[in-house]
PARO-788615 format. One record per residue (C-alpha): residue in one letter; z negated, y negated, x negated; residue number from 1. Coordinates in nm, 4 decimals. Example, Ala and Ser with C-alpha at 12.3 -4.5 7.8 and 13.67 -1.06 7.14 Angstrom:
r type A, c3 -0.7800, c2 0.4500, c1 -1.2300, seq 1
r type S, c3 -0.7140, c2 0.1060, c1 -1.3670, seq 2
END
This chain:
r type M, c3 0.1955, c2 1.3833, c1 -1.8728, seq 1
r type K, c3 0.1890, c2 1.0475, c1 -1.6962, seq 2
r type R, c3 0.4451, c2 1.1672, c1 -1.4404, seq 3
r type L, c3 0.2647, c2 1.4944, c1 -1.3640, seq 4
r type T, c3 0.0205, c2 1.5292, c1 -1.0806, seq 5
r type I, c3 -0.3477, c2 1.5878, c1 -1.1457, seq 6
r type R, c3 -0.3086, c2 1.9458, c1 -1.0274, seq 7
r type A, c3 -0.0277, c2 2.0102, c1 -1.2757, seq 8
r type R, c3 -0.2211, c2 1.8492, c1 -1.5589, seq 9
r type L, c3 -0.5315, c2 2.0549, c1 -1.4850, seq 10
r type T, c3 -0.3200, c2 2.3699, c1 -1.4742, seq 11
r type L, c3 -0.1630, c2 2.2879, c1 -1.8106, seq 12
r type I, c3 -0.5038, c2 2.2207, c1 -1.9604, seq 13
r type Y, c3 -0.6459, c2 2.5488, c1 -1.8269, seq 14
r type G, c3 -0.3400, c2 2.7457, c1 -1.9401, seq 15
r type G, c3 -0.3291, c2 2.5778, c1 -2.2816, seq 16
r type L, c3 -0.6951, c2 2.6471, c1 -2.3516, seq 17
r type F, c3 -0.6592, c2 3.0093, c1 -2.2415, seq 18
r type L, c3 -0.3492, c2 3.0583, c1 -2.4576, seq 19
r type L, c3 -0.5180, c2 2.8982, c1 -2.7581, seq 20
r type A, c3 -0.8236, c2 3.1224, c1 -2.7157, seq 21
r type G, c3 -0.5964, c2 3.4269, c1 -2.6860, seq 22
r type V, c3 -0.4065, c2 3.3382, c1 -3.0039, seq 23
r type V, c3 -0.7326, c2 3.2907, c1 -3.1961, seq 24
r type L, c3 -0.8678, c2 3.6215, c1 -3.0626, seq 25
r type L, c3 -0.5483, c2 3.8039, c1 -3.1582, seq 26
r type A, c3 -0.5570, c2 3.6585, c1 -3.5110, seq 27
r type V, c3 -0.9226, c2 3.7553, c1 -3.5602, seq 28
r type T, c3 -0.8504, c2 4.1061, c1 -3.4333, seq 29
r type Y, c3 -0.5561, c2 4.1360, c1 -3.6728, seq 30
r type V, c3 -0.7733, c2 4.0425, c1 -3.9712, seq 31
r type L, c3 -1.0556, c2 4.2781, c1 -3.8719, seq 32
r type V, c3 -0.8183, c2 4.5705, c1 -3.8130, seq 33
r type D, c3 -0.6460, c2 4.5031, c1 -4.1433, seq 34
r type Q, c3 -0.9766, c2 4.5160, c1 -4.3280, seq 35
r type R, c3 -1.1324, c2 4.8072, c1 -4.1412, seq 36
r type M, c3 -0.8408, c2 5.0399, c1 -4.0861, seq 37
r type P, c3 -0.9363, c2 5.3937, c1 -4.2106, seq 38
r type Q, c3 -0.7216, c2 5.5977, c1 -4.4455, seq 39
r type P, c3 -0.4589, c2 5.8068, c1 -4.2649, seq 40
r type F, c3 -0.4917, c2 6.1869, c1 -4.2426, seq 41
r type G, c3 -0.8566, c2 6.1648, c1 -4.3587, seq 42
r type V, c3 -0.7454, c2 6.1743, c1 -4.7266, seq 43
r type S, c3 -0.8444, c2 5.9120, c1 -4.9788, seq 44
r type L, c3 -0.6694, c2 5.8433, c1 -5.3008, seq 45
r type R, c3 -1.0062, c2 5.8804, c1 -5.4820, seq 46
r type D, c3 -1.0021, c2 6.2495, c1 -5.3941, seq 47
r type L, c3 -0.7001, c2 6.3006, c1 -5.6131, seq 48
r type P, c3 -0.7296, c2 6.3243, c1 -5.9934, seq 49
r type K, c3 -0.6517, c2 5.9975, c1 -6.1655, seq 50
r type T, c3 -0.5313, c2 6.1563, c1 -6.4859, seq 51
r type A, c3 -0.2835, c2 6.4319, c1 -6.4411, seq 52
r type P, c3 -0.2013, c2 6.6847, c1 -6.7131, seq 53
r type T, c3 0.1384, c2 6.6816, c1 -6.8703, seq 54
r type T, c3 0.2478, c2 6.9908, c1 -6.6903, seq 55
r type P, c3 0.4819, c2 7.0406, c1 -6.3997, seq 56
r type S, c3 0.1805, c2 7.0722, c1 -6.1771, seq 57
r type G, c3 0.0604, c2 6.7297, c1 -6.2992, seq 58
r type Q, c3 0.3908, c2 6.5735, c1 -6.2021, seq 59
r type N, c3 0.3513, c2 6.7190, c1 -5.8542, seq 60
r type V, c3 0.0112, c2 6.5553, c1 -5.8226, seq 61
r type D, c3 0.1567, c2 6.2148, c1 -5.9173, seq 62
r type N, c3 0.4367, c2 6.2584, c1 -5.6712, seq 63
r type L, c3 0.1878, c2 6.3546, c1 -5.3997, seq 64
r type R, c3 -0.0251, c2 6.0542, c1 -5.4803, seq 65
r type A, c3 0.2761, c2 5.8174, c1 -5.4535, seq 66
r type L, c3 0.3880, c2 5.9817, c1 -5.1306, seq 67
r type L, c3 0.0461, c2 5.9454, c1 -4.9710, seq 68
r type Q, c3 0.0321, c2 5.5823, c1 -5.0840, seq 69
r type E, c3 0.3654, c2 5.5124, c1 -4.9257, seq 70
r type V, c3 0.2759, c2 5.6932, c1 -4.6038, seq 71
r type Q, c3 -0.0554, c2 5.5102, c1 -4.5839, seq 72
r type E, c3 0.1013, c2 5.1674, c1 -4.6304, seq 73
r type E, c3 0.3742, c2 5.2469, c1 -4.3780, seq 74
r type A, c3 0.1208, c2 5.3624, c1 -4.1195, seq 75
r type K, c3 -0.0931, c2 5.0558, c1 -4.1746, seq 76
r type R, c3 0.2072, c2 4.8263, c1 -4.1499, seq 77
r type N, c3 0.3266, c2 4.9946, c1 -3.8308, seq 78
r type A, c3 -0.0195, c2 4.9750, c1 -3.6774, seq 79
r type L, c3 -0.0545, c2 4.6024, c1 -3.7535, seq 80
r type E, c3 0.2967, c2 4.5251, c1 -3.6296, seq 81
r type S, c3 0.2260, c2 4.7205, c1 -3.3133, seq 82
r type L, c3 -0.0972, c2 4.5259, c1 -3.2723, seq 83
r type L, c3 0.0835, c2 4.1928, c1 -3.3034, seq 84
r type T, c3 0.3746, c2 4.2942, c1 -3.0778, seq 85
r type Q, c3 0.1746, c2 4.4573, c1 -2.8012, seq 86
r type G, c3 -0.1015, c2 4.2009, c1 -2.8273, seq 87
r type G, c3 0.1499, c2 3.9140, c1 -2.8052, seq 88
r type I, c3 0.3174, c2 4.0662, c1 -2.5000, seq 89
r type A, c3 -0.0193, c2 4.1209, c1 -2.3331, seq 90
r type L, c3 -0.1238, c2 3.7660, c1 -2.4208, seq 91
r type I, c3 0.1921, c2 3.6212, c1 -2.2623, seq 92
r type V, c3 0.1467, c2 3.8265, c1 -1.9455, seq 93
r type V, c3 -0.2216, c2 3.7465, c1 -1.9114, seq 94
r type S, c3 -0.1567, c2 3.3769, c1 -1.9867, seq 95
r type T, c3 0.1059, c2 3.3646, c1 -1.7127, seq 96
r type V, c3 -0.1378, c2 3.5164, c1 -1.4662, seq 97
r type A, c3 -0.4080, c2 3.2777, c1 -1.5866, seq 98
r type I, c3 -0.1783, c2 2.9753, c1 -1.5340, seq 99
r type A, c3 -0.0992, c2 3.0945, c1 -1.1814, seq 100
r type F, c3 -0.4680, c2 3.1345, c1 -1.1033, seq 101
r type G, c3 -0.5337, c2 2.7963, c1 -1.2656, seq 102
r type W, c3 -0.2766, c2 2.6387, c1 -1.0308, seq 103
r type L, c3 -0.4508, c2 2.7931, c1 -0.7303, seq 104
r type L, c3 -0.7970, c2 2.6986, c1 -0.8508, seq 105
r type A, c3 -0.6887, c2 2.3417, c1 -0.9286, seq 106
r type G, c3 -0.5453, c2 2.3085, c1 -0.5787, seq 107
r type R, c3 -0.8659, c2 2.4383, c1 -0.4272, seq 108
r type A, c3 -1.0745, c2 2.2044, c1 -0.6408, seq 109
r type L, c3 -0.8602, c2 1.9062, c1 -0.5372, seq 110
r type Q, c3 -0.8591, c2 1.9984, c1 -0.1679, seq 111
r type P, c3 -1.1472, c2 1.7580, c1 -0.0851, seq 112
r type L, c3 -0.9554, c2 1.4727, c1 -0.2480, seq 113
r type L, c3 -0.6484, c2 1.5605, c1 -0.0399, seq 114
r type Q, c3 -0.8679, c2 1.5535, c1 0.2703, seq 115
r type I, c3 -0.9962, c2 1.2080, c1 0.1757, seq 116
r type T, c3 -0.6415, c2 1.0863, c1 0.1083, seq 117
r type G, c3 -0.5139, c2 1.2244, c1 0.4388, seq 118
r type T, c3 -0.7897, c2 1.0494, c1 0.6346, seq 119
r type A, c3 -0.7246, c2 0.7187, c1 0.4579, seq 120
r type R, c3 -0.3492, c2 0.7512, c1 0.5200, seq 121
r type R, c3 -0.3998, c2 0.8171, c1 0.8926, seq 122
r type I, c3 -0.6265, c2 0.5155, c1 0.9224, seq 123
r type A, c3 -0.3854, c2 0.2926, c1 0.7295, seq 124
r type G, c3 -0.0956, c2 0.4078, c1 0.9480, seq 125
r type A, c3 -0.2770, c2 0.3511, c1 1.2771, seq 126
r type D, c3 -0.0742, c2 0.1764, c1 1.5474, seq 127
r type T, c3 -0.3213, c2 -0.1104, c1 1.5730, seq 128
r type A, c3 -0.5442, c2 -0.2749, c1 1.3174, seq 129
r type G, c3 -0.8969, c2 -0.1428, c1 1.3475, seq 130
r type R, c3 -0.7911, c2 0.1653, c1 1.5422, seq 131
r type G, c3 -0.8433, c2 0.4991, c1 1.3742, seq 132
r type L, c3 -1.1640, c2 0.3838, c1 1.2081, seq 133
r type H, c3 -1.3534, c2 0.6264, c1 1.4276, seq 134
r type E, c3 -1.2251, c2 0.9099, c1 1.2072, seq 135
r type R, c3 -1.4593, c2 1.0558, c1 0.9489, seq 136
r type I, c3 -1.4014, c2 1.2882, c1 0.6559, seq 137
r type A, c3 -1.7203, c2 1.4852, c1 0.7233, seq 138
r type L, c3 -1.6747, c2 1.6816, c1 0.4020, seq 139
r type T, c3 -1.8776, c2 2.0017, c1 0.3755, seq 140
r type G, c3 -1.9766, c2 2.1869, c1 0.0634, seq 141
r type P, c3 -2.2074, c2 2.1384, c1 -0.2330, seq 142
r type A, c3 -2.3595, c2 1.7964, c1 -0.2950, seq 143
r type D, c3 -2.1396, c2 1.7136, c1 -0.5929, seq 144
r type E, c3 -1.9511, c2 1.3993, c1 -0.6979, seq 145
r type V, c3 -1.6644, c2 1.4574, c1 -0.4526, seq 146
r type R, c3 -1.9082, c2 1.5034, c1 -0.1643, seq 147
r type E, c3 -2.0802, c2 1.1787, c1 -0.2631, seq 148
r type L, c3 -1.7428, c2 0.9999, c1 -0.2653, seq 149
r type A, c3 -1.6573, c2 1.1320, c1 0.0818, seq 150
r type D, c3 -1.9974, c2 1.0307, c1 0.2226, seq 151
r type T, c3 -1.9585, c2 0.6818, c1 0.0764, seq 152
r type F, c3 -1.6120, c2 0.6551, c1 0.2324, seq 153
r type D, c3 -1.7502, c2 0.7632, c1 0.5702, seq 154
r type E, c3 -2.0229, c2 0.4997, c1 0.5460, seq 155
r type M, c3 -1.7635, c2 0.2331, c1 0.4707, seq 156
r type L, c3 -1.5537, c2 0.3442, c1 0.7695, seq 157
r type E, c3 -1.8566, c2 0.3225, c1 0.9948, seq 158
r type R, c3 -1.9267, c2 -0.0344, c1 0.8892, seq 159
r type L, c3 -1.5626, c2 -0.1328, c1 0.9318, seq 160
r type D, c3 -1.5556, c2 0.0294, c1 1.2750, seq 161
r type R, c3 -1.8564, c2 -0.1745, c1 1.3858, seq 162
r type S, c3 -1.6980, c2 -0.4896, c1 1.2435, seq 163
r type F, c3 -1.3695, c2 -0.4363, c1 1.4290, seq 164
r type D, c3 -1.5547, c2 -0.3559, c1 1.7491, seq 165
r type G, c3 -1.7342, c2 -0.6876, c1 1.7205, seq 166
r type Q, c3 -1.4046, c2 -0.8611, c1 1.6545, seq 167
r type R, c3 -1.2456, c2 -0.7036, c1 1.9622, seq 168
r type R, c3 -1.5399, c2 -0.8132, c1 2.1755, seq 169
r type F, c3 -1.5074, c2 -1.1644, c1 2.0382, seq 170
r type V, c3 -1.1339, c2 -1.1663, c1 2.1137, seq 171
r type A, c3 -1.1984, c2 -1.0502, c1 2.4695, seq 172
r type N, c3 -1.4596, c2 -1.3229, c1 2.5235, seq 173
r type A, c3 -1.2391, c2 -1.5875, c1 2.3645, seq 174
r type S, c3 -0.9499, c2 -1.4755, c1 2.5842, seq 175
r type H, c3 -1.1595, c2 -1.5262, c1 2.8940, seq 176
r type E, c3 -1.2911, c2 -1.8640, c1 2.7781, seq 177
r type L, c3 -0.9435, c2 -1.9906, c1 2.6898, seq 178
r type R, c3 -0.7730, c2 -1.8682, c1 3.0049, seq 179
r type T, c3 -1.0367, c2 -2.0163, c1 3.2370, seq 180
r type P, c3 -0.9708, c2 -2.3867, c1 3.1635, seq 181
r type L, c3 -0.5949, c2 -2.3312, c1 3.1725, seq 182
r type A, c3 -0.6242, c2 -2.1628, c1 3.5102, seq 183
r type L, c3 -0.8409, c2 -2.4524, c1 3.6314, seq 184
r type N, c3 -0.5873, c2 -2.7068, c1 3.5054, seq 185
r type R, c3 -0.3060, c2 -2.5208, c1 3.6785, seq 186
r type A, c3 -0.4989, c2 -2.5156, c1 4.0049, seq 187
r type L, c3 -0.5754, c2 -2.8890, c1 3.9855, seq 188
r type V, c3 -0.2150, c2 -2.9799, c1 3.9083, seq 189
r type E, c3 -0.0823, c2 -2.7574, c1 4.1867, seq 190
r type L, c3 -0.3281, c2 -2.9176, c1 4.4255, seq 191
r type A, c3 -0.2192, c2 -3.2656, c1 4.3208, seq 192
r type V, c3 0.1547, c2 -3.2022, c1 4.3582, seq 193
r type T, c3 0.1193, c2 -3.0295, c1 4.6960, seq 194
r type R, c3 -0.0657, c2 -3.3164, c1 4.8570, seq 195
r type P, c3 0.1351, c2 -3.4754, c1 5.1386, seq 196
r type D, c3 0.0895, c2 -3.8257, c1 5.0019, seq 197
r type A, c3 0.1985, c2 -3.7326, c1 4.6479, seq 198
r type S, c3 0.4822, c2 -3.9490, c1 4.5215, seq 199
r type A, c3 0.8017, c2 -3.8144, c1 4.3674, seq 200
r type E, c3 0.6952, c2 -3.9335, c1 4.0244, seq 201
r type T, c3 0.3656, c2 -3.7494, c1 4.0596, seq 202
r type R, c3 0.5476, c2 -3.4309, c1 4.1600, seq 203
r type R, c3 0.7811, c2 -3.4558, c1 3.8610, seq 204
r type L, c3 0.4854, c2 -3.5127, c1 3.6313, seq 205
r type G, c3 0.3023, c2 -3.2206, c1 3.7890, seq 206
r type E, c3 0.6002, c2 -2.9907, c1 3.7399, seq 207
r type S, c3 0.6153, c2 -3.0888, c1 3.3721, seq 208
r type L, c3 0.2424, c2 -3.0297, c1 3.3324, seq 209
r type L, c3 0.2712, c2 -2.6917, c1 3.5039, seq 210
r type A, c3 0.5512, c2 -2.5927, c1 3.2661, seq 211
r type V, c3 0.3433, c2 -2.6987, c1 2.9660, seq 212
r type N, c3 0.0394, c2 -2.5192, c1 3.1049, seq 213
r type E, c3 0.2397, c2 -2.2011, c1 3.1598, seq 214
r type R, c3 0.3725, c2 -2.2167, c1 2.8052, seq 215
r type H, c3 0.0189, c2 -2.2544, c1 2.6733, seq 216
r type E, c3 -0.0986, c2 -1.9576, c1 2.8778, seq 217
r type R, c3 0.1809, c2 -1.7422, c1 2.7377, seq 218
r type L, c3 0.1070, c2 -1.8675, c1 2.3883, seq 219
r type I, c3 -0.2626, c2 -1.7835, c1 2.4198, seq 220
r type D, c3 -0.1787, c2 -1.4359, c1 2.5483, seq 221
r type G, c3 0.0562, c2 -1.3805, c1 2.2572, seq 222
r type L, c3 -0.1862, c2 -1.5152, c1 1.9945, seq 223
r type L, c3 -0.4773, c2 -1.3149, c1 2.1312, seq 224
r type T, c3 -0.2654, c2 -1.0028, c1 2.1310, seq 225
r type L, c3 -0.1640, c2 -1.0857, c1 1.7745, seq 226
r type A, c3 -0.5275, c2 -1.1408, c1 1.6729, seq 227
r type D, c3 -0.6174, c2 -0.7965, c1 1.8070, seq 228
r type S, c3 -0.3239, c2 -0.6240, c1 1.6440, seq 229
r type E, c3 -0.1505, c2 -0.6896, c1 1.3140, seq 230
r type N, c3 0.1104, c2 -0.4265, c1 1.3850, seq 231
r type E, c3 0.4661, c2 -0.5065, c1 1.4804, seq 232
r type L, c3 0.5265, c2 -0.6263, c1 1.8333, seq 233
r type T, c3 0.6161, c2 -0.3650, c1 2.0905, seq 234
r type D, c3 0.7950, c2 -0.5923, c1 2.3401, seq 235
r type R, c3 1.0960, c2 -0.7618, c1 2.1847, seq 236
r type T, c3 1.3774, c2 -0.9719, c1 2.3249, seq 237
r type P, c3 1.6840, c2 -1.1160, c1 2.1467, seq 238
r type V, c3 1.6113, c2 -1.4628, c1 2.0096, seq 239
r type D, c3 1.8427, c2 -1.7028, c1 1.8253, seq 240
r type L, c3 1.6469, c2 -1.9069, c1 1.5723, seq 241
r type A, c3 1.9082, c2 -2.1818, c1 1.5928, seq 242
r type E, c3 1.8398, c2 -2.2350, c1 1.9646, seq 243
r type V, c3 1.4640, c2 -2.2265, c1 1.9079, seq 244
r type C, c3 1.4902, c2 -2.4836, c1 1.6272, seq 245
r type A, c3 1.7133, c2 -2.7091, c1 1.8335, seq 246
r type H, c3 1.4500, c2 -2.7168, c1 2.1065, seq 247
r type T, c3 1.1380, c2 -2.7456, c1 1.8915, seq 248
r type T, c3 1.2747, c2 -3.0147, c1 1.6580, seq 249
r type E, c3 1.3321, c2 -3.2414, c1 1.9556, seq 250
r type Q, c3 0.9741, c2 -3.1896, c1 2.0730, seq 251
r type A, c3 0.8152, c2 -3.2264, c1 1.7296, seq 252
r type G, c3 1.0388, c2 -3.5205, c1 1.6383, seq 253
r type K, c3 0.8799, c2 -3.7318, c1 1.9087, seq 254
r type Q, c3 0.5505, c2 -3.7235, c1 1.7175, seq 255
r type A, c3 0.7071, c2 -3.8985, c1 1.4153, seq 256
r type P, c3 1.0185, c2 -4.0863, c1 1.5278, seq 257
r type D, c3 1.0384, c2 -4.2773, c1 1.1981, seq 258
r type V, c3 1.0999, c2 -3.9607, c1 0.9939, seq 259
r type P, c3 1.4593, c2 -3.8387, c1 1.0247, seq 260
r type V, c3 1.5090, c2 -3.4667, c1 1.0911, seq 261
r type R, c3 1.8291, c2 -3.3164, c1 0.9560, seq 262
r type R, c3 1.9392, c2 -2.9972, c1 1.1265, seq 263
r type V, c3 2.1820, c2 -2.7431, c1 0.9839, seq 264
r type L, c3 2.1640, c2 -2.4730, c1 1.2482, seq 265
r type A, c3 2.3806, c2 -2.1656, c1 1.2110, seq 266
r type P, c3 2.3343, c2 -1.8635, c1 1.4403, seq 267
r type A, c3 2.0451, c2 -1.6441, c1 1.3274, seq 268
r type L, c3 1.9847, c2 -1.3733, c1 1.5851, seq 269
r type T, c3 1.6646, c2 -1.1725, c1 1.5691, seq 270
r type S, c3 1.4355, c2 -0.9996, c1 1.8162, seq 271
r type G, c3 1.0745, c2 -1.0671, c1 1.9023, seq 272
r type D, c3 0.8458, c2 -1.2786, c1 2.1168, seq 273
r type P, c3 1.0192, c2 -1.6088, c1 2.2024, seq 274
r type V, c3 0.6884, c2 -1.7911, c1 2.2560, seq 275
r type L, c3 0.5496, c2 -1.6894, c1 1.9176, seq 276
r type L, c3 0.8773, c2 -1.7713, c1 1.7406, seq 277
r type E, c3 0.8788, c2 -2.1091, c1 1.9118, seq 278
r type R, c3 0.5246, c2 -2.1672, c1 1.7926, seq 279
r type L, c3 0.6221, c2 -2.0643, c1 1.4392, seq 280
r type T, c3 0.9093, c2 -2.3132, c1 1.4337, seq 281
r type F, c3 0.7048, c2 -2.5903, c1 1.5928, seq 282
r type N, c3 0.4248, c2 -2.5467, c1 1.3390, seq 283
r type L, c3 0.6687, c2 -2.5673, c1 1.0481, seq 284
r type V, c3 0.8419, c2 -2.8810, c1 1.1754, seq 285
r type E, c3 0.5140, c2 -3.0421, c1 1.2793, seq 286
r type N, c3 0.3597, c2 -2.9782, c1 0.9360, seq 287
r type A, c3 0.6728, c2 -3.1101, c1 0.7630, seq 288
r type L, c3 0.6554, c2 -3.4316, c1 0.9671, seq 289
r type R, c3 0.2804, c2 -3.4742, c1 0.9350, seq 290
r type H, c3 0.2578, c2 -3.4156, c1 0.5592, seq 291
r type N, c3 0.5346, c2 -3.6550, c1 0.4605, seq 292
r type L, c3 0.5921, c2 -3.9844, c1 0.2896, seq 293
r type P, c3 0.5044, c2 -4.2984, c1 0.4827, seq 294
r type T, c3 0.8497, c2 -4.4407, c1 0.4059, seq 295
r type D, c3 1.1848, c2 -4.2913, c1 0.3080, seq 296
r type G, c3 1.0746, c2 -3.9439, c1 0.4053, seq 297
r type W, c3 1.2886, c2 -3.6751, c1 0.5667, seq 298
r type V, c3 1.2755, c2 -3.3222, c1 0.7055, seq 299
r type E, c3 1.5516, c2 -3.0644, c1 0.6899, seq 300
r type V, c3 1.5675, c2 -2.7557, c1 0.9123, seq 301
r type R, c3 1.8175, c2 -2.4785, c1 0.8320, seq 302
r type T, c3 1.8904, c2 -2.1500, c1 1.0044, seq 303
r type G, c3 2.1379, c2 -1.8785, c1 0.9186, seq 304
r type L, c3 2.1834, c2 -1.5353, c1 0.7711, seq 305
r type V, c3 2.0811, c2 -1.4659, c1 0.4118, seq 306
r type D, c3 2.1732, c2 -1.1187, c1 0.2899, seq 307
r type G, c3 2.2189, c2 -1.0179, c1 0.6548, seq 308
r type R, c3 1.8663, c2 -1.1269, c1 0.7580, seq 309
r type P, c3 1.7905, c2 -1.4200, c1 0.9910, seq 310
r type T, c3 1.6330, c2 -1.6967, c1 0.7862, seq 311
r type L, c3 1.4645, c2 -2.0245, c1 0.8764, seq 312
r type T, c3 1.4058, c2 -2.2841, c1 0.6042, seq 313
r type V, c3 1.2124, c2 -2.6078, c1 0.6532, seq 314
r type S, c3 1.2087, c2 -2.8618, c1 0.3682, seq 315
r type N, c3 1.0421, c2 -3.1991, c1 0.3541, seq 316
r type T, c3 0.9463, c2 -3.4817, c1 0.1254, seq 317
r type G, c3 0.5839, c2 -3.5527, c1 0.0569, seq 318
r type P, c3 0.3185, c2 -3.5494, c1 -0.2119, seq 319
r type V, c3 0.3579, c2 -3.3334, c1 -0.5186, seq 320
r type I, c3 0.1917, c2 -2.9956, c1 -0.4569, seq 321
r type P, c3 0.0731, c2 -2.7820, c1 -0.7506, seq 322
r type G, c3 0.2183, c2 -2.4333, c1 -0.7555, seq 323
r type Y, c3 -0.1250, c2 -2.2691, c1 -0.7629, seq 324
r type D, c3 -0.2188, c2 -2.4458, c1 -0.4385, seq 325
r type V, c3 0.0742, c2 -2.3182, c1 -0.2331, seq 326
r type E, c3 -0.0593, c2 -1.9720, c1 -0.1508, seq 327
r type T, c3 -0.3974, c2 -2.1058, c1 -0.0374, seq 328
r type M, c3 -0.2218, c2 -2.3150, c1 0.2279, seq 329
r type F, c3 -0.1395, c2 -1.9950, c1 0.4181, seq 330
r type Q, c3 -0.5069, c2 -1.9062, c1 0.4549, seq 331
r type P, c3 -0.6884, c2 -2.0116, c1 0.7739, seq 332
r type F, c3 -0.8794, c2 -2.3403, c1 0.7550, seq 333
r type R, c3 -0.7537, c2 -2.4033, c1 0.4026, seq 334
r type R, c3 -0.5959, c2 -2.7346, c1 0.3128, seq 335
r type L, c3 -0.5026, c2 -2.9163, c1 -0.0010, seq 336
r type S, c3 -0.8006, c2 -3.0493, c1 -0.1929, seq 337
r type R, c3 -0.7079, c2 -3.4120, c1 -0.1394, seq 338
r type E, c3 -0.6889, c2 -3.3642, c1 0.2399, seq 339
r type R, c3 -1.0340, c2 -3.2150, c1 0.2846, seq 340
r type V, c3 -1.1902, c2 -3.5576, c1 0.2732, seq 341
r type V, c3 -0.9375, c2 -3.7207, c1 0.5029, seq 342
r type G, c3 -1.0094, c2 -3.4870, c1 0.7932, seq 343
r type A, c3 -0.7320, c2 -3.6243, c1 1.0148, seq 344
r type R, c3 -0.4542, c2 -3.3817, c1 0.9358, seq 345
r type G, c3 -0.5445, c2 -3.0836, c1 1.1476, seq 346
r type F, c3 -0.7601, c2 -2.7796, c1 1.0943, seq 347
r type G, c3 -0.5442, c2 -2.5941, c1 0.8432, seq 348
r type L, c3 -0.4169, c2 -2.3307, c1 1.0869, seq 349
r type G, c3 -0.0468, c2 -2.4189, c1 1.0967, seq 350
r type L, c3 0.0873, c2 -2.2142, c1 0.8069, seq 351
r type S, c3 -0.1587, c2 -1.9300, c1 0.8642, seq 352
r type I, c3 -0.0197, c2 -1.8880, c1 1.2175, seq 353
r type V, c3 0.3345, c2 -1.9064, c1 1.0745, seq 354
r type R, c3 0.2693, c2 -1.6187, c1 0.8338, seq 355
r type A, c3 0.0831, c2 -1.4147, c1 1.0974, seq 356
r type V, c3 0.3716, c2 -1.4481, c1 1.3436, seq 357
r type A, c3 0.6274, c2 -1.3651, c1 1.0736, seq 358
r type R, c3 0.4383, c2 -1.0513, c1 0.9705, seq 359
r type A, c3 0.3955, c2 -0.9470, c1 1.3340, seq 360
r type H, c3 0.7755, c2 -0.9533, c1 1.3620, seq 361
r type G, c3 0.8179, c2 -0.7537, c1 1.0396, seq 362
r type G, c3 0.9209, c2 -1.0581, c1 0.8354, seq 363
r type T, c3 0.7848, c2 -1.2761, c1 0.5590, seq 364
r type A, c3 0.6859, c2 -1.6399, c1 0.5148, seq 365
r type E, c3 0.6935, c2 -1.7883, c1 0.1665, seq 366
r type A, c3 0.6714, c2 -2.1412, c1 0.0281, seq 367
r type Q, c3 0.7531, c2 -2.3185, c1 -0.2942, seq 368
r type P, c3 0.6902, c2 -2.6795, c1 -0.3961, seq 369
r type R, c3 0.9737, c2 -2.9239, c1 -0.4473, seq 370
r type P, c3 0.9845, c2 -3.0860, c1 -0.7923, seq 371
r type D, c3 0.9994, c2 -3.4348, c1 -0.6371, seq 372
r type G, c3 0.7210, c2 -3.3614, c1 -0.3889, seq 373
r type G, c3 0.7050, c2 -3.1813, c1 -0.0603, seq 374
r type L, c3 0.7469, c2 -2.8191, c1 0.0283, seq 375
r type I, c3 1.0159, c2 -2.5635, c1 0.1069, seq 376
r type V, c3 0.9001, c2 -2.2967, c1 0.3520, seq 377
r type T, c3 1.1282, c2 -1.9984, c1 0.4108, seq 378
r type V, c3 1.0760, c2 -1.7505, c1 0.6940, seq 379
r type T, c3 1.2808, c2 -1.4309, c1 0.6834, seq 380
r type L, c3 1.2918, c2 -1.1997, c1 0.9870, seq 381
r type P, c3 1.4574, c2 -0.8628, c1 1.0431, seq 382
r type P, c3 1.7890, c2 -0.8486, c1 1.2292, seq 383
r type P, c3 1.7866, c2 -0.7321, c1 1.5930, seq 384
END
């Protein structure tokens, strides 16, 4: 019964109850007919003399009485057997028809639930998060429990739609506010490097600043697009995680030159947004360097294929992290309890961005604590 659908279970219940009622009705009818069946041929045994004379005619009366008794019992037995046989056949036929009608009626009764399920499935499978919330069930019919469920679901969709609309407006405003200072910085740097009296060193510095500014602009565009959509990326290019790690470890290593970074970089080709994957790698290495031991610490970065999937693993030494605290580190603005008072170790967005980027590429980001302290973060992405 656990593997059957609700429609099948309702049909079996309807059919079983109908069959049980039919069997009880047939049994009651059999008993009543058995008790009330009249004597055949309109002749009763009381009409015959009970004491026959000892003459040949008396023997004929006894023989007639025995014959009528036998005929009566045979007729009664045949009638009851016919009742059971024909009644059983009729019960089977009618029960089959009743089960078929029960299947149809159960499907019709469950149709509103199928409509609710179909609407929820379309919304869940929308191309972009928050899109599709404009749909409503708009169930018609009597004001019963199913109608109340559908109306409640529509009310929830309306609230979610308003919430996502507000989020999209916030993302649009934040996009404008973030792009404006970057555009202003780019204009100021371009103006400084194009001045006739600008030295060669100033021009080289300006070119580096322009490259950094351009990377930030692309990163903001990618993150804002990611914030507006949790679906997989539409524009993908081949990216080798080994090349990305080789580049980002050099940049992040300059922030903590005293912590050695060991690199074991095997080819790990995937496809996605290079800027977001670079940010993912940079966040992992930066966090591994920042949350480390003051002395004798190290960071290890590995790339390669694990079960045919590109994998990036970043391990580091550091404080002992309880297992129940690991998952909370992937939530925005969440840090370990001991770091909330310090306040100098970032805003708690590093690992949340890592997981968001991994999920946007159709991958996963998981972490587990090292027994001696530190963390092992593994990012698995789909092959190209």
